[in-house]
Structure formats: structure tokens, C-alpha cells
C-alpha positions in Angstrom: -5.0 -2.9 107.8 -1.5 -3.5 106.4 -0.3 -4.6 109.8 -3.1 -7.2 110.0 -2.3 -8.4 106.6 1.4 -8.8 107.5 0.5 -10.7 110.7 -1.8 -13.0 108.7 1.0 -13.7 106.1 3.5 -14.3 108.9 1.1 -16.8 110.5 0.5 -18.5 107.1 4.3 -18.8 106.6 4.7 -20.5 110.0 1.8 -22.8 109.2 3.2 -23.8 105.8 6.6 -24.5 107.4 4.9 -26.8 110.0 2.9 -28.5 107.2 6.1 -29.0 105.2 7.8 -30.6 108.2 4.8 -32.8 108.9 4.5 -34.1 105.3 8.3 -34.5 105.1 8.4 -36.7 108.2 5.5 -39.0 107.2 6.8 -39.4 103.6 10.5 -39.5 104.5 10.5 -43.3 104.3 9.4 -43.3 100.6 12.6 -41.8 99.1 14.0 -45.2 98.2 10.6 -46.9 97.5 11.0 -49.0 94.3 9.2 -48.8 91.0 5.8 -50.5 90.8 3.3 -51.7 88.2 2.6 -48.9 85.6 5.9 -47.2 86.5 7.7 -49.7 84.1 5.7 -49.1 80.9 5.3 -45.4 81.5 8.8 -44.5 82.7 11.4 -47.2 83.0 10.7 -48.9 79.7 9.4 -45.9 77.8 12.3 -44.6 75.6 10.4 -41.5 74.6 10.3 -40.4 78.2 14.1 -40.8 78.6 15.2 -37.2 78.0 18.9 -37.2 77.4 19.3 -33.5 76.6 16.9 -30.6 77.0 15.9 -29.7 73.4 12.8 -28.9 71.5 12.7 -32.3 69.9 13.3 -34.1 73.2 10.5 -32.1 74.9 8.0 -32.8 72.1 8.9 -36.5 72.1 8.4 -36.8 75.9 5.0 -35.2 75.6 4.0 -37.9 73.0 5.5 -40.7 75.2 2.4 -43.0 75.2 3.5 -46.4 76.5 1.7 -48.3 73.8 0.6 -45.9 70.9 3.8 -44.5 69.6 3.6 -40.8 68.7 0.3 -40.2 70.4 0.0 -37.1 72.6 -0.4 -38.6 76.1 -0.8 -36.6 79.4 1.9 -34.2 78.1 2.4 -32.2 81.3 2.9 -35.2 83.6 5.1 -37.0 81.0 7.3 -34.0 80.6 8.0 -33.9 84.3 8.9 -37.6 84.2 11.2 -36.9 81.2 12.9 -34.1 83.2 13.3 -36.4 86.1 15.0 -38.9 83.8 17.3 -36.2 82.5 18.7 -35.5 85.9 18.1 -38.8 87.9 17.9 -41.5 85.2 16.3 -44.6 87.0 17.2 -43.5 90.5 13.9 -43.3 92.4 14.9 -40.6 94.9 14.4 -37.7 92.6 11.0 -38.9 91.4 9.8 -39.3 95.0 11.1 -35.8 96.0 9.1 -34.2 93.2 6.0 -36.2 94.2 6.3 -35.1 97.8 6.8 -31.5 96.8 3.7 -31.7 94.6 1.7 -33.2 97.5 2.9 -30.4 99.8 2.0 -27.7 97.2 -1.5 -29.3 96.9 -2.0 -29.1 100.7 -1.0 -25.4 100.7 -3.2 -24.6 97.7 -6.1 -26.5 99.4 -5.7 -24.3 102.5 -5.7 -21.1 100.4 -8.7 -22.3 98.4 -10.8 -23.1 101.4 -9.8 -19.8 103.0 -11.0 -18.0 99.8 -14.3 -20.0 99.8 -15.1 -18.4 103.2 -14.9 -15.0 101.5 -17.7 -15.9 99.0 -21.0 -14.0 99.4 -23.1 -17.0 100.4 -20.9 -17.8 103.4 -21.5 -15.7 106.5 -20.9 -15.9 110.2 -17.3 -17.0 110.3 -14.5 -15.1 112.1 -11.2 -14.8 110.2 -9.3 -16.8 112.8 -12.0 -19.5 112.7 -11.7 -19.7 108.9 -7.9 -20.0 109.2 -8.2 -22.8 111.7 -10.8 -24.7 109.6 -8.9 -24.4 106.4 -5.6 -25.4 108.0 -7.1 -28.4 109.8 -9.1 -29.6 106.7 -6.0 -29.3 104.5 -3.7 -31.1 107.0 -6.3 -34.0 107.5 -6.5 -34.4 103.7 -2.7 -34.3 103.3 -1.8 -36.8 106.0 -4.6 -39.3 105.3 -3.3 -42.8 104.5 -5.4 -43.2 101.4 -3.3 -40.5 99.6 -0.2 -42.7 99.7 -1.2 -44.4 96.4 -1.2 -41.0 94.6 2.0 -39.8 96.3 4.3 -42.9 96.8 3.3 -44.7 93.6 5.5 -42.7 91.2 3.4 -42.8 88.1 0.4 -41.5 89.9 2.1 -38.1 89.8 -0.4 -37.8 87.0 -3.2 -37.6 89.6 -1.4 -35.4 92.1 -0.1 -32.9 89.4 -3.5 -32.7 87.8 -5.0 -31.9 91.3 -2.3 -29.2 91.9 -3.3 -27.3 88.7 -7.0 -28.0 89.3 -6.6 -26.3 92.7 -4.6 -23.4 91.4 -7.2 -22.8 88.6 -10.0 -22.9 91.2 -8.1 -20.5 93.5 -7.5 -18.0 90.7 -11.1 -18.3 89.6 -12.3 -17.6 93.1 -10.0 -14.6 93.3 -11.4 -13.2 90.1 -15.0 -13.7 91.3 -14.5 -12.2 94.7 -12.5 -9.2 93.6 -14.7 -7.7 90.9 -12.2 -4.9 90.0 -11.8 -5.2 86.3 -8.0 -4.5 86.5 -7.4 -7.6 88.6 -10.0 -9.8 87.2 -9.2 -10.8 83.6 -5.6 -11.9 84.2 -6.9 -14.2 86.9 -9.5 -15.7 84.6 -6.8 -16.1 82.0 -4.4 -17.8 84.4 -7.2 -20.0 85.7 -7.9 -21.2 82.1 -4.2 -22.0 81.6 -4.0 -23.9 84.9 -7.1 -25.9 83.8 -5.4 -26.8 80.6 -2.3 -27.9 82.5 -4.5 -30.0 84.8 -6.2 -31.6 81.8 -2.7 -32.2 80.3 -1.7 -34.1 83.4 -4.7 -36.3 83.6 -8.0 -36.3 81.7 -10.4 -36.3 84.6 -9.6 -32.6 85.1 -12.1 -32.2 82.2 -14.7 -32.0 85.1 -13.3 -28.6 86.2 -15.9 -26.5 84.4 -18.7 -28.6 86.1 -16.9 -28.0 89.4 -17.1 -24.3 88.8 -20.9 -24.6 88.2 -21.1 -26.3 91.6 -19.0 -23.6 93.2 -21.3 -20.9 91.7 -24.4 -22.7 92.8 -23.2 -23.1 96.4 -21.1 -20.1 97.1 -22.2 -17.3 94.7 -25.6 -17.6 93.2 -28.9 -16.5 94.8 -31.2 -19.5 94.0 -34.0 -18.4 96.3 -36.5 -17.8 93.5 -37.8 -20.3 90.9 -36.7 -18.1 88.0 -33.0 -18.1 89.2 -33.2 -21.8 89.8 -34.5 -22.5 86.3 -31.8 -20.3 84.7 -29.0 -21.9 86.6 -30.3 -25.4 86.0 -30.3 -24.7 82.2 -26.7 -23.4 82.5 -25.7 -26.5 84.5 -27.3 -28.9 81.9 -25.6 -27.1 79.1 -22.2 -27.4 80.8 -22.9 -31.1 81.5 -23.7 -31.8 77.8 -20.7 -29.7 76.6 -18.2 -31.5 78.9 -19.8 -34.9 78.0 -19.6 -34.2 74.3 -15.9 -33.0 74.6 -15.1 -36.1 76.6 -16.7 -38.5 74.1 -14.9 -36.8 71.1 -11.5 -36.7 72.8 -11.4 -40.1 74.5 -14.1 -42.4 73.3 -14.9 -41.3 69.7 -18.3 -43.0 69.6 -20.4 -45.4 71.6 -19.2 -48.5 69.7 -15.6 -47.8 70.6 -16.7 -47.4 74.3 -18.3 -50.9 74.2 -15.1 -52.3 72.6 -13.2 -51.3 75.7 -15.3 -53.8 77.6 -14.3 -56.7 75.4 -11.1 -57.3 77.4 -12.9 -56.8 80.7 -14.4 -59.4 83.0 -17.5 -57.2 83.4 -20.0 -55.5 81.2 -21.1 -51.8 81.1 -24.3 -52.5 83.1 -22.3 -54.6 85.7 -19.8 -51.8 86.1 -22.5 -49.2 86.6 -24.1 -51.4 89.3 -20.8 -52.2 91.0 -19.4 -48.6 91.2 -21.9 -47.3 93.9 -20.6 -50.1 96.2 -17.0 -49.0 95.5 -17.9 -45.3 96.2 -19.4 -46.3 99.5 -16.3 -48.3 100.2 -14.1 -45.3 99.4 -16.1 -43.2 101.8 -15.7 -45.8 104.5 -11.9 -45.8 103.9 -11.8 -42.1 104.3 -13.7 -42.3 107.6 -11.9 -45.3 108.9 -8.5 -45.5 107.3 -6.9 -48.5 109.1 -4.1 -50.4 107.4 -6.1 -53.6 106.8 -8.5 -51.7 104.6 -5.9 -50.1 102.3 -4.4 -52.1 99.4 -3.2 -51.8 95.8 -5.6 -54.6 95.0 -9.2 -55.1 96.3 -11.3 -58.2 96.0 -14.6 -56.7 94.9 -17.3 -59.0 93.6 -19.0 -57.8 90.4 -22.6 -56.8 90.8 -24.6 -59.0 88.3 -28.0 -57.5 89.4 -29.4 -54.9 91.8 -29.6 -57.6 94.5 -26.6 -59.7 93.7 -24.8 -59.0 95.9 -27.4 -57.4 98.1 -25.2 -54.4 98.9 -25.6 -53.3 95.3 -29.1 -52.0 96.0 -28.4 -50.5 99.4 -25.2 -48.7 98.1 -27.1 -47.3 95.2 -29.9 -46.2 97.5 -27.4 -44.6 99.9 -25.7 -42.6 97.1 -29.0 -41.4 95.7 -30.4 -40.4 99.1 -27.1 -38.7 100.1 -26.9 -36.6 96.9 -30.6 -35.7 97.2 -30.2 -34.7 100.8 -27.2 -32.5 100.0 -29.1 -30.8 97.2 -31.9 -29.9 99.6 -29.4 -28.6 102.2 -27.2 -26.4 100.0 -28.4 -23.2 101.6 -28.4 -24.4 105.2 -25.2 -26.4 105.1 -23.2 -25.2 102.1 -19.8 -26.7 103.0 -21.3 -30.2 103.7 -23.3 -30.0 100.5 -20.3 -28.8 98.5 -17.9 -31.4 99.8 -20.2 -34.3 99.1 -21.3 -33.1 95.7 -17.7 -32.3 94.7 -16.7 -35.9 95.8 -19.3 -37.6 93.6 -18.9 -35.2 90.7 -15.2 -35.7 90.4 -15.6 -39.5 90.6 -18.0 -39.4 87.7 -15.3 -40.1 85.1 -13.3 -42.9 86.7 -16.2 -44.4 88.6 -19.0 -44.6 86.1 -19.2 -45.8 82.4 -15.5 -45.6 81.2 -14.1 -49.1 80.9 -11.3 -48.7 83.5 -10.4 -51.1 86.3 -13.1 -51.0 89.0 -11.2 -49.7 92.0 -8.0 -47.8 92.8 -7.4 -45.7 95.9 -5.5 -42.9 94.1 -8.8 -41.9 92.4 -9.8 -40.3 95.7 -6.9 -37.8 95.6 -8.9 -35.0 93.8 -12.5 -35.9 94.8 -11.6 -36.0 98.6 -10.2 -32.5 98.6 -13.0 -30.8 100.5 -14.4 -33.8 102.5 -12.6 -32.7 105.7 -13.9 -29.2 105.7 -17.2 -30.2 107.5 -15.2 -32.2 110.0 -13.0 -29.2 110.7 -16.1 -26.9 111.0 -17.5 -29.4 113.5 -14.3 -29.2 115.6 -14.3 -25.4 115.4 -18.0 -25.2 116.5 -17.3 -27.5 119.5 -14.3 -25.4 120.5 -16.4 -22.2 120.2 -19.2 -23.7 122.2 -17.0 -24.8 125.1 -15.1 -21.5 125.0 -18.4 -19.6 125.5 -19.2 -22.0 128.4 -15.7 -21.4 129.8 -15.1 -25.2 129.9 -11.3 -25.2 129.4 -11.1 -29.0 130.2 -13.4 -29.8 127.3 -11.5 -27.4 125.0 -8.2 -29.1 125.9 -9.8 -32.5 125.2 -11.0 -31.3 121.7 -7.5 -29.9 120.9 -5.9 -33.1 122.1 -8.4 -35.1 120.0 -7.5 -33.1 116.9 -3.8 -33.6 117.6 -4.2 -37.3 118.1 -6.3 -37.6 114.9 -3.5 -36.0 112.9 -0.9 -38.2 114.6 -3.0 -41.3 114.1 -3.4 -40.5 110.4 0.3 -39.6 110.0 1.4 -42.8 111.6 -1.0 -44.7 109.4 0.5 -43.0 106.3 4.0 -43.7 107.4 3.2 -47.4 108.0 1.3 -47.6 104.7 4.4 -46.2 102.9 6.4 -49.0 104.4 4.3 -51.5 102.4 5.2 -49.7 99.2 8.9 -50.1 99.9 9.5 -53.0 97.5 7.7 -55.2 95.0 7.8 -58.0 97.6 6.3 -55.9 100.5 3.6 -54.4 98.2 2.4 -57.6 96.5 2.7 -59.8 99.6 0.4 -57.3 101.4 -2.0 -57.3 98.4 -1.9 -61.1 98.2 -2.8 -61.4 101.9 -5.7 -59.0 101.5 -7.0 -60.2 98.1 -5.9 -63.9 97.9 -8.5 -64.6 95.1 -7.1 -62.0 92.8 -4.7 -63.0 90.0 -2.5 -59.9 89.9 -1.0 -60.1 93.4 -0.2 -63.8 92.9 1.3 -63.1 89.5 3.5 -60.2 90.6 4.6 -62.0 93.7 5.5 -65.0 91.5 7.5 -62.7 89.2 9.4 -61.4 92.2 10.4 -64.9 93.3 11.2 -65.9 89.7 13.7 -63.0 89.3 15.4 -64.2 92.4 15.7 -67.8 91.2 13.1 -69.3 93.6 11.3 -71.1 90.8 9.4 -73.5 93.1 7.5 -70.7 94.9 7.2 -68.8 91.7 5.5 -71.7 89.8 3.1 -72.3 92.7 2.0 -68.7 92.7 1.8 -68.6 88.9 -0.6 -71.6 89.0 -2.6 -69.8 91.7 -2.7 -66.7 89.5 -4.1 -68.8 86.6 -7.1 -69.7 88.9 -7.5 -66.2 90.2 -9.9 -63.4 89.3 -8.9 -60.6 87.0 -10.6 -57.5 85.5 -8.6 -58.4 82.3 -8.6 -62.2 82.1 -6.9 -62.7 78.8 -4.2 -60.1 79.5 -3.4 -61.5 82.9 -3.4 -65.2 81.7 -1.0 -64.3 78.9 1.4 -62.6 81.3 1.2 -65.6 83.7 1.9 -68.1 80.9 4.8 -65.9 79.8 6.3 -66.1 83.3 5.7 -69.9 83.5 7.4 -70.4 80.1 10.5 -68.7 81.4 10.7 -71.1 84.3 10.1 -74.1 82.1 13.0 -72.9 80.0 15.3 -72.7 83.0 14.2 -76.2 84.0 15.0 -77.3 80.4 11.4 -78.4 80.0 11.4 -77.0 76.4 8.1 -78.6 75.2 6.2 -77.0 78.1 8.0 -73.8 77.5 7.1 -73.5 73.8 3.5 -74.7 74.6 3.0 -71.9 77.3 4.4 -69.3 74.9 2.1 -70.4 72.1 -1.0 -70.2 74.3 0.1 -66.7 75.6 0.6 -65.5 72.0 -2.8 -67.0 70.9 -4.4 -65.0 73.8 -2.7 -61.8 73.1 -1.0 -61.7 69.7 -0.4 -58.0 70.0 2.0 -58.5 73.0 5.3 -58.1 71.2 7.2 -58.7 74.5 5.8 -62.3 74.7 6.7 -63.0 71.1 10.2 -61.6 71.7 10.6 -63.9 74.7 9.5 -66.8 72.6 12.1 -65.9 69.9 14.9 -65.6 72.5 14.0 -69.0 74.0 13.9 -70.7 70.6 17.3 -69.2 69.8 18.8 -70.5 73.1 17.3 -73.9 72.3 19.0 -73.9 68.9 15.6 -74.0 67.1 16.6 -71.2 64.7 14.1 -72.1 61.9 11.2 -71.7 64.4 12.7 -68.5 65.8 12.8 -67.1 62.2 9.1 -67.9 61.7 8.1 -66.1 64.9 10.5 -63.3 64.1 8.7 -62.9 60.7 5.4 -62.4 62.6 7.0 -60.0 64.9 8.4 -58.0 62.0 4.9 -57.1 61.0 4.5 -55.2 64.3 8.0 -54.2 65.1 9.7 -53.8 61.6 12.3 -51.2 62.0 12.1 -51.3 65.9 15.0 -51.9 68.2 13.6 -55.2 69.4 13.2 -56.6 65.9 16.8 -55.6 64.9 18.2 -57.0 68.2 16.4 -60.4 67.8 17.4 -60.6 64.1 21.0 -60.0 65.2 20.8 -62.8 67.7 19.5 -65.3 65.1 22.2 -64.3 62.6 24.8 -64.5 65.4 23.8 -68.1 66.3 23.7 -69.0 62.6 27.4 -68.1 62.5 27.0 -64.9 60.6 28.6 -62.3 63.0 29.2 -59.6 60.4 25.5 -59.5 59.4 24.5 -59.8 63.1 26.7 -56.8 63.9 24.8 -54.7 61.3 21.5 -55.5 63.0 22.8 -54.8 66.5 24.1 -51.4 65.3 20.6 -50.6 63.9 19.1 -51.5 67.3 21.6 -49.4 69.2 20.8 -46.3 67.1 17.1 -46.7 68.1 17.9 -47.5 71.7 21.3 -45.9 72.6 21.1 -46.5 76.3 20.5 -50.3 76.1 23.2 -52.2 78.0 22.2 -55.6 76.6 22.6 -54.3 73.0 26.0 -52.8 73.7 27.2 -56.1 75.2 26.0 -58.0 72.1 27.9 -55.6 69.9 31.0 -56.2 71.9 30.5 -60.0 71.7 29.9 -59.8 68.0 33.0 -57.7 67.4 35.0 -60.3 69.4 33.4 -63.1 67.3 34.6 -61.4 64.2 38.1 -61.4 65.6 38.1 -57.6 66.5 39.1 -58.2 70.2 40.8 -54.8 70.7 37.9 -53.0 69.1 35.5 -55.0 71.3 37.5 -53.9 74.4 37.6 -50.3 73.4 33.9 -50.1 72.5 32.8 -51.7 75.8 34.8 -49.3 77.9 33.7 -46.2 76.0 30.0 -47.2 75.6 29.7 -48.3 79.2 31.6 -45.8 81.4 30.6 -47.5 84.6 31.8 -50.9 83.4 34.1 -51.3 86.5 31.0 -51.8 88.7 29.2 -54.2 86.4 30.3 -57.9 86.9 28.8 -59.1 83.5 30.8 -56.5 81.6 34.0 -57.2 83.5 33.6 -60.9 82.9 33.2 -60.3 79.1 36.3 -58.0 79.1 38.3 -60.6 81.0 37.4 -63.4 78.5 38.0 -61.0 75.6 41.5 -60.2 76.9 42.3 -64.0 77.1 41.2 -64.4 73.5 43.4 -61.5 72.5 46.4 -62.9 74.4 46.5 -59.8 76.6 47.2 -61.6 79.9 48.2 -58.5 81.9 45.0 -56.7 81.0 43.0 -59.9 81.8 44.6 -59.9 85.3 43.5 -56.3 85.9 39.9 -57.1 85.0 40.0 -60.1 87.2 41.2 -58.0 90.2 38.3 -55.6 89.6 35.8 -58.5 89.5 37.0 -59.9 92.9 37.0 -56.4 94.4 33.4 -55.7 93.4 31.8 -59.1 94.1 31.4 -62.0 96.5 34.4 -64.3 96.0 32.4 -67.6 95.5 29.8 -65.9 93.3 32.4 -64.3 91.1 34.3 -67.5 90.8 31.2 -69.4 89.7 30.3 -66.8 87.1 33.8 -66.7 85.7 34.2 -70.5 85.4 30.8 -70.9 83.8 31.4 -68.1 81.3 34.9 -69.4 80.4 33.5 -72.8 79.6 30.8 -71.2 77.4 32.9 -68.6 75.6 36.4 -69.9 75.2 37.0 -72.3 72.4 40.6 -73.7 72.7 41.8 -75.8 75.5 44.9 -73.6 76.0 42.7 -70.5 76.5 40.5 -72.3 79.0 43.5 -73.5 80.9 45.0 -70.0 81.0 41.7 -68.5 82.2 41.1 -71.1 84.9 44.8 -70.9 86.1 44.6 -67.1 86.5 41.3 -67.5 88.5 42.9 -70.1 90.8 46.0 -67.9 91.3 44.0 -64.8 92.2 41.9 -66.9 94.6 45.0 -68.2 96.3 46.4 -64.6 96.6 43.2 -63.4 98.0 43.1 -66.2 100.6 46.7 -65.6 101.6 45.9 -61.9 102.2 42.9 -62.9 104.3 45.1 -65.3 106.4 47.8 -62.6 106.9 45.1 -60.2 108.2 43.9 -62.8 110.8 
């Protein structure tokens, strides 16, 4: 017996190693995949998630790092992992992707172990141990390599979904172990650990609240004898009680009351009835993606028409009928086809939070990560039965064909996942792909426009912004405000100040709670020299951001432009205390120190506060100009040499000359600065000629 167990464990170890290699290969091209969408508010721009040192206060803050509601407990387990990533990796994406891939690999292994344990349940008979191993391994691998999972693995912030699934699976595995092994000694600690894992899953993402109902489903399919009416009534009563309990807990925790639920629809382009009619179509679409996962059918954005009645569009009725018939059929076939029934019911049950009445966006592929866990078990059983049938018939050719088909299916899915991950590589590749697949949606056009705007291609950016204004969005006011904010920035660059202010005003009127848009408005007014207007908007902003780093920073800018550098310096210092890692605030403090005549202090502060200043051209340019102002010419030359070493010659020269004209006051200082630049360029060219 011990020898058999050792052999099985050895076989599992080899299988796990092969799975690790497979997942490592198909996700190898994601390690440098950029930040996207909700990564910015949840991680990049979320100061509470920026753990600088591991301490009790830092850990507690990270667990309350809600991107909008300061101090609110928010998916604490997932946010803590992001904070730990930040502690060791800062904003380098590699570490985050490594963790996500490891979580995905762990989920795959846990899924294999859980499926294996389901075969040990009393209601499952007739399966050989080796068959169970093959089925569990194939089902877990097909789930793990499926292209639809890329959104939960490669999209960094969706670690929330994958981590929740990991603890969900671990809780289920431990529960099954306790139910199968009825020895009291080994039972209670498994139940206790299962409960802890459930809480960790719930602390990663709220849809894990459905775990107790999933256990009811597991009991019904794999443990309970429901052959008599009496047992059926008792179990039905238990199931209804659990549904009501979970529903009540969900309402209390997340919704509060029905009126607050309805308020969530005020910002949406659809109503509660329209969402309920649309979601069956989306669930059917999810199923079709899982069955036929070609690249053209996967996207971060989908153009889904909202159902306004049961027959508009006509697929609304057929999809609803399909879902009802499928669920009804599986309920009738629980005894005859337990795994088919369980996989389908589990899928719909675990979609019931994000795909029913909660006012979320209509469709996202990462929502299938947990619900799709067991969908590949019936497929694996089908392959196993075919192999068994042809083995008995001694048809080795057909057996070879089936094994080849299984291998090709895994390869096909793996290649599809690898290719899909290439789309996630950058903002441009992701949103260009989404724009091609959903040209009528506003978000892809807006984010593609933002990409072009950040690279100075304002013509393409403006055309896409205008298209985004005409596009469809699940949050029309929110999207329109963001688009107008982007257009205002381009108008400012083009010196079309009236249009700039007009666009900002419309954006603020649409979403007055968006402090970022108001901040951009204030910055633009400061640069225009319209300081009185900037003060008025800053006063409005102070009601929302009083005491915040943004408010102190903007107040400092206004005071600086008003010629009050000493008062400005006080505001910048307040801002830096609240946001100690902000590069832009540190630069402003350095500039303000220089404006007060403290050139040496400005130089020292810059070099100490920004230890990597030698690789940052903007900081080096500031230090160069500051040295000219302080008559430290030798020091200026050293900074100039570092600028030319780190940057393209023509680009560095343009930045330097423009900044010299803006920042240097006296003619003699400008002359010295430009002469030094010219001398260094001549020296550089002479060296290049001597090399030739």
C-alpha cells in the first residue's frame, strides 16, 4: 500500500513539473507586459498600496487601499500581495507577472487534486484510479492553458480573481478531505482550515461569497442520497436556507439596501431589467468562447447590444431559453451524469454575482476564471471513455488518434494563449486589438487616443477622441468626462486656450467628483497665467482634497507663479510629506529652493532625494541650469557630460536650449549655458570623427 502511494506521489510530482513547464512556456512572453486599465488606480497611483517597509501600520494601510474610498477595507488579501510586490519590485512589472503565473500554476495543481478527490466521493463509482488521474490531469491542463484565462493571469490587477480562485479551490479540497475521511482526529482541523481559506478567498474578491452554495452543490451531487422524496425535501430546505443566508450577507456587505443597488445604475447606460435580460446572452457567449477559443473572439472590450426586451435583439429570448433548459436538464441528470451536471451548475452558480443584478460592467472574460474550473472534466471523461472503448476493441490506431487529438488540443490552446498574451504586451497592442474588434465602443478609442497623445501624435489622438465621444459606453458620463479631459490637454498644447477651458468645464460639470480633471484644469490655468481662475477652481478642489498632496502641490504652483516662492515651498513640503516618492514634487521643491536663491541647497536636495538622478534627463537639466545660476561652471560641465551620455544628442540639445531660455534670467547666464552646450557638441563630434 505504501509502495503504491509512493508511486502515485512520484507520478504526481512528474505531472506537476510538466504542468509547470507548460504554463511557464505559454506565459513566458508576459513578464514585461505593461500596466493596463485598472492597474493604474489600484496599484500604480494608489499610495496606500505602496509598501515602503514591512510594518504593522504599512500592512494595515495596504489592506485598506481602496482606490477611491480612502480608509475603506478593500479586498485586503489581494491588496496586501500588491503592496508586498511594490515593496520588492516598485513599478517593475516583472515581479507582479511572476506572482500571477505562480498563482495560476498553483490553481492548476489544486484543481487536479480537487478533481481527483471528487472521484473518491460516495456517489461516484466505476472509475479506475489511473483513469481518475488521467481525467483530473487533462481537465486541469485544458483549463489552465485555455486562452480565455489570459485576462485573469496577464492583466495584473486581476490577481484578485486568480488569488480568490486559489483559496476557493484550497477550501474546497480541504472540505472534501474532511468529508471523505470521517476520522474525527483528521476532520476538524480540515474544516477549520477550509473556513480560513474561504475567508482568504473572500478577502481576495467578493464573489467567493458563493463558496457555501458551492458546497451545497457538492453535497447534492457527490455525497447525498436524494433518491427519496423525504431526503429531497430536507436538502431543498437546506439549500434555500443557504441561498437566503448568502444573499442576505451579500446585501448587507455590498449593497446595503435596494435603493443603493438602484443608485448604482444611475451612471450606467442600462437599467436593472435590461441587464438581467442581456446577461443570458453573455453567458451563452462565454460558453461559446470556452468551446471555440479563437483569437478573433477574445478581447478586453466586447460590442454587446443591450437587450431592451425579450425579443430585441431576438437572441435574448433564445439565450434565456437555452440557459433555463440547460439548467433544468442538468438537474434531472444529476444521478446519471454527475460530473456533467456539477460542471454546468457550478458554472452558472459562480456567475450569479457578476452576471446578474449587481450593477457592474456587462462583460469581462476574467469572470470565467472561477466558474469554468470544472467545465473540462466532462470533456476529459469523454476522451477517457473513448480510449477505454478502443483499448477493449484492441484498435491501437484509433487510440493513437485520440492521444494525438488530445495533444493537439493542448498545443492549439497553448499557442492561442501565447498569441493572446502578445496582444496584452502594451497599451497600443491591447487597445488597437480591442478597437478593431469593437469599433463602436468608446473605451478602446479613448485609450488608443491617450496612447497617441502621450507620444505627441495629437492629430491621431484628436481624431480618436472625437470617435470616442460618439462611441457607446456602459458609463457614458464617466467616459465622456475622460475624453474631454484628454481633448483639453491637446487644446492646451495647441494653444487653443478657449477650447481647452471649455472642454475642462464640460468635463467637470459631468463629473464634479473627478479631482484629477479639476487638478488638470488648475494646472492648465496656471500655465496660461490665469491665476485668479486657478484660485477659484482650487478653492472648489480644496473641499474634496483639503489636506491632500494634490491640493498642497497645486497651491504651491499658484504661489510660485505669483512670485511667492517661500510660501510655495511650504506647500510643496506638505505635499512631499503626504507623497514622499513623488518625483514631480521633489523637482518643484528643488526649483523653489533655487528661486529663493538657495542654489547649493537645491543641488544637494535633488541629488539626495533622487538617488537615480544620473539616469533622468529632466533632473540633470535642472541641475545643469541650477549650477549655471550658482556660477559653478565645472559642476555644470559634469552634469552636461552626463546628459549627453544618457540621451540622444539632438534630443538632449533641444531640451537643454529650450529649458535655458525658459529658466535663465540674465543674458550672461544664457550665453554661458549655450556656449557650454556648443563646446560639448563640438567635442562630441570631434570624437566621432576620430573614431571614423
